[in-house]
C-alpha positions in Angstrom: 0.1 0.1 0.0 2.7 2.5 0.8 4.2 2.1 -3.1 0.9 2.6 -4.1 0.9 5.7 -2.1 3.7 6.9 -2.9 2.6 6.1 -7.0 -0.4 8.4 -6.5 2.1 11.2 -5.9 4.4 10.6 -8.8 7.0 8.7 -7.3 8.5 5.9 -8.1 8.6 2.7 -5.3 9.4 -0.7 -4.9 9.4 -2.2 -1.9 10.9 -5.5 -0.4 8.7 -8.4 0.8 9.7 -7.3 4.7 11.6 -5.0 6.1 14.0 -7.5 7.4 14.6 -8.3 3.7 16.9 -5.7 0.9 18.4 -5.9 -3.0 20.9 -7.6 -3.6 23.9 -6.0 -4.4 23.5 -6.3 -8.5 20.0 -5.5 -8.0 20.4 -1.4 -5.9 23.7 -1.5 -9.1 21.1 -1.8 -11.5 18.4 0.6 -9.8 21.6 3.5 -9.3 21.5 2.9 -13.4 18.6 3.8 -13.5 17.4 6.8 -11.5 19.7 9.9 -10.7 18.2 9.5 -7.0 17.6 6.8 -4.9 16.0 6.8 -1.2 15.5 4.1 1.5 12.1 4.7 3.4 11.2 2.4 5.8 8.2 2.8 8.3 9.1 4.9 11.2 9.5 2.4 14.0 12.0 1.1 15.7 12.6 -2.0 13.4 12.2 0.3 10.6 14.4 2.7 12.1 16.8 0.4 12.6 16.6 -1.5 9.5 16.8 1.5 7.5 20.6 2.4 9.5 21.9 -0.7 8.8 21.0 -0.7 5.1 22.0 2.8 4.7 25.4 2.4 5.8 26.1 -1.2 3.8 24.8 0.8 0.7 25.7 4.2 1.4 22.1 5.2 0.8 20.4 8.3 1.5 17.3 8.0 3.9 14.3 9.7 4.7 11.1 9.2 7.4 8.1 11.0 8.5 8.3 13.0 11.9 7.5 11.1 14.2 3.6 11.7 15.0 1.2 8.6 15.0 1.8 7.7 11.5 4.2 4.4 11.1 4.3 4.2 7.2 3.4 6.9 4.0 0.0 5.5 3.7 -1.2 6.1 7.4 0.2 9.3 7.7 -1.8 10.5 4.1 -5.2 8.9 5.9 -4.3 10.8 9.5 -3.2 14.5 7.7 -4.5 14.1 3.8 -3.4 14.0 0.7 -2.7 17.6 0.4 -0.4 17.2 3.7 1.0 14.4 2.4 1.9 16.1 -0.5 3.6 18.9 0.6 5.9 16.1 2.9 6.8 14.6 -0.5 7.6 17.8 -2.2 9.5 18.9 1.3 11.7 15.6 0.4 12.3 16.3 -2.8 13.7 20.0 -2.1 16.2 18.7 0.7 17.4 15.5 -0.8 
């Protein structure tokens, strides 16, 4: 559902089957060759933040995350705060990263 939510805002995204799994180095290199910017964006919970930090170090990738609030992922954020607030947040990420 997070990939679909991001897509509705014009953001291309992929998602592993769980936060304990990530893509291979070969897959990562392929994505780097196709997209000018790659970001890691996991859930805003303890597991998501820990995994993001491990993957960030291994693959040298920038991370983005939601502000601490009641939403743990982008689809929840959109549900709680609305389309416009979510769009503003995504545009803010695009400007600063």
